N, C-alpha and C positions, 0 to 999 in steps of 0.2 A: 728746525729740524722736521723732516718729512718722513713718515713711515706708511708703507703700503702693506696691508695684509691681503694674502690670496689664500682663500679656503672657504669651504662651506659645502653645500649639498645636504648636509645633516647637521644637527646641533652638535654632534661629537667633534665635528671639524670646525664649526663656527664659533661656539662659545669659548673655547680657550683663546681664540684670537680677540674676542670681546673683552675677556678678562684682562689680557695683556694690554690692550688699548686703555681700559679704564685705569690701570696702574700707570701707564705711561702719562695720562693726563695729571695724575697726582704728582708725579715726579717733574713733569715739565708742562705747565698749564698752557702754554703757547704752542705745543706740538701740533703738527698738521697730520691728521690721521685719515686715511681713506681705506676702502675695501674693494676688492675686485671679486665678482662672482658671476653666477648665472641666473637666468630668469626662472628656472626650474628648481633652484635649491632654496632652502629656508632662509638664506640670506637676502632674498629679493624683498621679503616683507620685513625681516628683523633688522637688518642694518639701517635702513631708513627710520625705522621706528625708534632706534637707540640713538639717532642724531648723528650718524656718520654718513659720509658721502659713499655711493656705491658705483663702481664702474662695471658695467655688464660686459662680459666676454663670452661669445658663443663658442661653446666647447662641450663635447660629449665624451663620456668614458667608454673604455673598451668593452666589447661583449665577451664575456668569458665563454670557454668551450672551444671545440674543434670542429663544430659542424659547419657545413657549408654556408648556412645562413649567418652564423656568427662571424666567419671569415669574411663574407661579402659585406656585412654591415660594418666591419673594422676597416674596410677600404674606405668607406665614407667617413669614418671616425678619424682616420689618418689625415684625410684631406681637411677636415674641420680643424684639427690640430695645428697643421700648417697655417691655416688662416688665422687661427687664434694667436699663433705664436707672433705673426705679423702685427696683429692687433695689440699683443702685449708689448712688443718693441715700441710701437706708437704711443701706447698709454704711458710707459715708463719714460720715453723721451719727452712727453708733454709734462708729466707730474714731477719728474726728477726726484724721486724718493731718495733719501740717504740710506735706508734700509728697506729690503723687501723680505716679509716674513711669510712662509708658507706652512699652513697647518693641515694640509690635506684636501682631498676632493679633487674633482676633475680640473677645476680652475687653477690649482696651484701649480700644475705641471708647466703649462706654457709661461706663466708669470715668473716662475723661479728660473726656468731656463733662459728666458728673455733677459732677465736681470743678470744672470751669470754670464751670458754672451756679452753684455754691456759693462761687464766688470763692476757691478754694483754689489754692495755688501748684502749677503742673503743668510737668513736664519731659518732653518728647518725645524719645526716642532711636531714630534710624532707622539701620539696618544697611546698607541698599543704596543703590547709586548711582541707582536709580530709586525714590523714595519710594513707600511703600504708600499705599492708600486712606486709611486712619486718619491718617496723617501728613499727607497733603495737605489733608484735610478740617479736622482740629483743630489744626494747627500755627498757624493765625491766631490762636487764642484762647490758646495755650500761653504760659506765662511765659518759657520758653526751649526752644529746639529745637536738638538736637545731632546733626550729621551724622557719617557714616564717610567720605563721599567729598564733595569740594568739588563735584563734578558735580551732585550732588543739589540744590544751591541754586536752580538755575535752574527747577526744577519747582514751587516753592513761591511762593505769593502773598506770604506774610509775608517781609519783608526785614530787620526788626530782631531783635535777640536770637536770631540764628542762630550757632552755633559748629561748627566742625569739629574734633571731638575724638577721632574713631576709634571703632573697634568693639571693646568689651572681648572678649577671647578667652582661651583656655586658654594658660597660660605653660609653657614646657618648659625643661629644663636640657639644652642641646644637647650632645651627646656628641662627643668628637673623632672625626674621620672614620674613622681606623683601628680604634679601638675599636667604633665603631658598626658597621662592616662585620663585625667579628669576632663581634659579637653575633649577627648574622644568618647567620654561617657563609659569607660571600661574599668574593670575591677582592678584597684590598685594593687593588690597583693599577688595577682596572677602573673606569670611570665608572659611576655607578649612577642607575638611573631609579626612582622611587618612584611608585606608582600607586595611587590610592584613590578611592572614590565614596561614602564614608559607610558607617555601620554595616550598611545594607541593600545597599549596592553600587550600580553604575551599569552596567546591562546593556550599553549600547552601548560603553562604554569596555571592559568585560570582553570582550566579543566581538571588538572590534578587536585588543586585546592578545593574545588567544587565537590570533587569525588571524595576527598578526606575531611571535609569540613566539620563533620560531628566529632571525628577523632581529635581534631585540633581543639575545638571549643570545649571538649570535655575537660581539658586541663589547663588551657591557655587562652589569653585574649588573641584576637586577630584584627589587625589593621590591614585592609586589603583594598588597593587601588586596582581596579579591573581594567582601566583604560575605556575610552569612549565606545570602541566597537562592541565589546562583550558585555557592557554594563547591564542593558535591559534584559538580555538572554539570562544572566546569571541572577539578577535581583528577582526575576519571576520565579526562581527555583529555591530561593533561600528564605528561610523563616527568620523573623526578627530574633535577636539574642543579646542578652546583656554582655555578651563576651565578643561580640562582633561589630565592627565598624567598617562599612563598605561604600565605596564611592568610585565613580569614574575617574576622579582625579584628586590629589591631595593638595590643598592650597598651602598649608603650613608644614613643609617638610621638616622644619626644625623641631616641631611637636612630635611628628611621626618618629623621627629618629630618636628623639628624647624618651618616647615611651617604649621603644623596641629594645628587647634583649638579644633578638636575632633577626636578621634580613634575609629574605628569599628573593632572589632577583636575578636578571641576566648578568653577564659579565662584561658589559660595555665599559670603556675607559672612564667615562665621566661618572658612572655609578661607583666604579672602583675607587676613584680619586675621592668621592665623598665618603665612602665607607671607611677608608683608611684615615682620612683627616679627622673623622669622628671616632675613631677606634672602635668600630663596630664589627663584630664577628658576622659571618654571612655563610649562606648556602648559595652557591653560584650554579647557574643553570646556563651554560653557553648556548647562544643562538646557533644552531647547526648550520645556517645558510650564510653566515657573516662572511664578508670577502676575506679571502685567505684564511678562513677559520680563526681570525684573530682573537674572538672571544675565548676560545678554548686556551690560547696561549696566555691571555690576561689571567684566566681563572687559575691556571696551573702555577702562576708566579704567587698568587695568594696562598694556594694550597701548600706550596713548598715552604712558604714562610710561616706555615702553621695559623694563618688567619682565617682560613675558610674551608669549607667542605664542598666539593664538586659533585654534581649529579648530572648525568647526561639527560638531554632533553626527552629522549624516548624511554627513559627509565622512571621518570619523575611520578608516574601514576602507579608504581609498583609498591606493594606492601612493605618491602625492605627500605625503600626511599623514605616513606613517611615515618617508619620506625626510627630511622636515622635522625630525621629532623626533629622528632619530638623528643628522642633521647638527648639530643645535644640542647634543645630548648629547656629541658628541665634540669640540666646540669650546670649549676651556677658557677662552679669552680672552672669548669672547662670553657664556658663562655668568657669568663674573665680573662683566662690565658689566652684565648684566640683574640679578644679585644685588644690586649696588650701587644700581641703580634702584629695585629692590623695597624695599630698606631705606629709601630716601628717602620711600617712601609710608607708613612705619610710624607707629603711635601706641601704643608699647608701655605707655605710662602711661595709657591711655584710662579704664581702670576707676577708678583713683585720681583722676583729674582730674574725672570725671563725679561721683564721690562728693563731692568738695570743692564742686562747683557745687550739689549737692543740700543740703549743710550750709549753704552761703551763702544759698540760697533760704529754708531754714527760719528762718535768723537774721534775715531781712528782714520777718518776719510783724509 
C-alpha cells in the first residue's frame, strides 16, 4: 500500500499529516509513505527529520487583495500552478500511490487535482471551521472529505462522503495538578493561567499580559510562553516572582496543561484540538490576519459549545478584558463546566480514525 501526503507550509497543515502517517505505520508496518511539499515550508526540514521521503513541488500561493500588484503577481502564480500540476501528474505516475491525502497549504492543490484527474482515491482533511480555498475547490471531486468542525460543512458544495473526525494533534501525558505546579515552582493552591502564542509568540497577547502582569500574579500563578521574538524584551521588564514562570518555549506541554486551570491563546486549529482533547477551558484571541479569518470561526465554534471565552485582539489590553479573564480564572465551578464542554468537542482518536479511512479507501481499489 502506498500513500502520498500533500500539505505543509505551516505546522498546522503538516502535523495532522504526520500524525496520520504515524498511525498508518502502526496499522500497516509495510506501508510506503511519502510527502509532497515546497522548499519554503516547514516540511522541507521536518519531513526528512522524521524519516519520510519528501518530493519537492514548486508552487506559490495566491496573493490576496485586488491591487494591481496582487493581480500581476497572481499571473505568475497561475503559471507556476500549471507547471506544478504537470509535475504532480508526473510524480503520481512515478509513485503510483493508492491514496493521495491533502491537508492544506499551497502544495496540496496541484497534487489533489492531479490525483483526481488521474482517478486516484483522494482524501481531504480540513483543520479549520472555515475551510481553506483548496478544500472548497477540490472537495467536490474528493473521494472523502474529513472535517475538524461540524460548522465547516455548510461552506462546502459537496454533501456526500463528508465526515467530522476531528483534527489530529499532539498527545500529552497530563500531569497531576500538584506535581505540574511543582515542576514550574509555582504555588500549589493558587489557580493557574497558561499563556502561549506559538513558538514565535503572539505580540498583542504578550503586551497585554505584560501590562496586566501585577493584576494576574496578585491572585494567580502564571505560566507564560512568550515565544522567541519577544522573550528578551519582556524578561528585561519583569521582576522575579514566586507566582510567575516565564520562558520563550515550554518543553513539557503536558506539565503546562496539567498545571493550568485556564488557557489564554490564539485560536489555531492545532491548539483547539489540544485544548478539547484535554478538556481545558480557554480564552481565545483569534489572530486577526489569519487567512480567511479562520481563527475567528474556530473560536466561535468553542464559544457556542460553552467551552471558551473569546476576546478580540484589539480589546485584549482593556480593563474589561482582564477583569473577565480573572473573574473566570477564580470561578472553579464555571471552569469545571467549561472544561466538560471542551471535552465534549474532542476527537482524541482522530489520527487513528483517519488512518483507518485511508486504509479502507486503498482496499476499495
